[in-house]
N, C-alpha and C positions, 0 to 999 in steps of 0.2 A: 802537619806535626802534633793530631788530633790528642787529642787526652791524658797526656802522659803529664804524669805531677809525680815528681819526687815524693819516697817517704819519709818522714819529716824524723827524725831523732826524738827520742823521750823530752831530750830538756833541749827542745826546738819548737815542743807544745805549749802555749801561752794562750789565756784567754785577754781576749779584747779586752781596752779598757769597760768598755759600751758594759762587757759581759760581767765585769769588775763591779762595777755596779749593781747589777740587777742582781748579783750576787747579794752584794753586802747588804741593801736594799731589802730581800730575801730574810737573811740570815739576823737582819737589825728589829724585826719585827716583833711583835711581842710575845708571842707565840715561838717563838725561836728566840730569842733574843740569849736565853739564860740556860740554852742549850748544850750536852755537849758537843755535836758536831758543829753550833752555831762559835764555840769556845775553840774546835781545833782548827776549825778553819782560819779563825782572825789572828790564831796565832802563825799558821804560815802566812797569811796575806802581811800580816803587819808587822813577820820577826824575822818570815825567811827560814824559819827552823826548816827542820828535812821530818819529814814521818816521822821516820826512827827516834829524832829527839825529841819530840811534843811524844809520842809516848813516853819516854825517859825522865821528861822535866818534872822534874821534885821542886813541891810548894820550899823548901828553903834557898832554890837552888834561884829564885827569883826577886830579887832588891827592888820591891816598888817603894816603898817609904823614905825614898833619900830624894834628893835632888836632881840626880840622873841618872834616872829607873833604869837597872837594864837584868839582863837574864844573864846567868851565868848555863854553860852548854857544856858539862861534863862527858869528856869522849867522844866527843863526836867525829863523824866521818874522818879518816886518815890522822887520826888522834888518839892518845893512849886510855886510857880510864883515867890517870892522875893526873893529865891534861887538860884546861877548861879552856873556853872562848865564852866573848860578852859578845853582846848583841843588848847595843840603845835602844833602849823604849820610850816611846811620845809618854809624856804626860797623862794625855786620855787613855794609851792603853794600858796603862800602869793601872788607871783607878778603875774600868775596866778588870781588871784581872782581880784588885786588892774586893770588889763586888763580888768576881765569882766564887773567890775562898770562901770569902763570907758567908755567900748563898750556900755553899755546897759541902763547907768544912772538909777539906780532903782530907786523909792524914798522912798519906806522904804524895803520892802524886799530883800535882794542877791538876789530871781527870785521867778520876780515879773511875775502876773499873771490874765488877764482880770481886771489890776490896783487893785491886793489884792495880798493876798496869794497863792502861790499852794495846790490843797489839796493831799491829800496820793495815792487816785485813780489816780488822773492825773499823779504822778509820776512814777507809776504801770502801768500804760497802755503805756506811754514813755516807760520802764525798760522793758518791754514783747516785743517790737516793736522792742528796739533793740538788742535781745535775740534773736527773730526772722533774722533777719538779717544775723549776724553773724554764724546761729546754733547752737547756744547754746541751751543748755535745757528747757523748756518752766516748769520744776522742780523750778527751783531757779526764788526766790523771790527776794525782793530788801534786804531783808535782809541779805541772801547770800550773798550780797555785803561786809556790818560790818562785819559778820563772818571773812569776807578773812583778813580784816585790821586787826581786833584782834588776827586772827592766824599770821599773818607777823609780827603784832607788837612785839609779845610771839620772834617770829622768831631772829625779830633783836637784840631786846634785852635778849634774855632769864631770864628776871625777871618777875616774877607772879605779883609783886605789882605794875613796872612800868605800865602794860598790863592793869591790871586793872584799872590803871588809866586815863592810855588814853579814856578806853574804859567807863571810867566814870561809873560802878559798883561798887554796896554799899558795897560788901561782894567780897572774893576771890574766895568761891564755885561757884560763879554764873562763875568767870571768867576760872573756870577749865572743866568747861564744853567746852569751846571754845578753849582752848588752845592746848586740847590733840590731834588735829590735828598737828600742829607742831610738834613734835614728831615722829610722822607717817611720813611726806612724810623729815624727813630728811635724808639725804642721808646714814648717816652710821646709820641707826636704824637696819636695816635689821641685817650690820653684829654685833653689836653690839647683836641681840638678839638672832644670833647665837652662843653666848661667854653664855648664860646665861645657 
């Protein structure tokens, strides 16, 4: 049954925990820490925002100076422009975003590009350049980081409903397509499998 490998769907491509560590290490270096691409990658890895949501994220939608910081995502996937989802974020990441805002002084969008919002193509190009620099496979797109966020959220909370809410999915069936990997990555998965 020689080398047949089923083609992975976009939502099935996910960076490994080791690749995530490698990526975070690179974008945390002094020369990269406060760059546009590092901030975009952190937004996806730490909040699970979709690339279109990163492009449209406005400063006023980031509630960073409250006890439980959060980001309001307006008009996300499958939402009208009048509906918002909230994404809870850590205080450490809220501090990072406050520092980014202090340094860059954006007018409207968290990450501005040529006096407007970023485009999906700009983010895609930036991510591909970082992937190439650190030697990650070119098969990864921006969505691979969102997938990592969803997998890590499930591993941390082991609750599919919390994971669904943080990912802002409309139903649990969508979330379960992402969280299968968390089970496979668990350290005792193979041991438990042997007991079956």
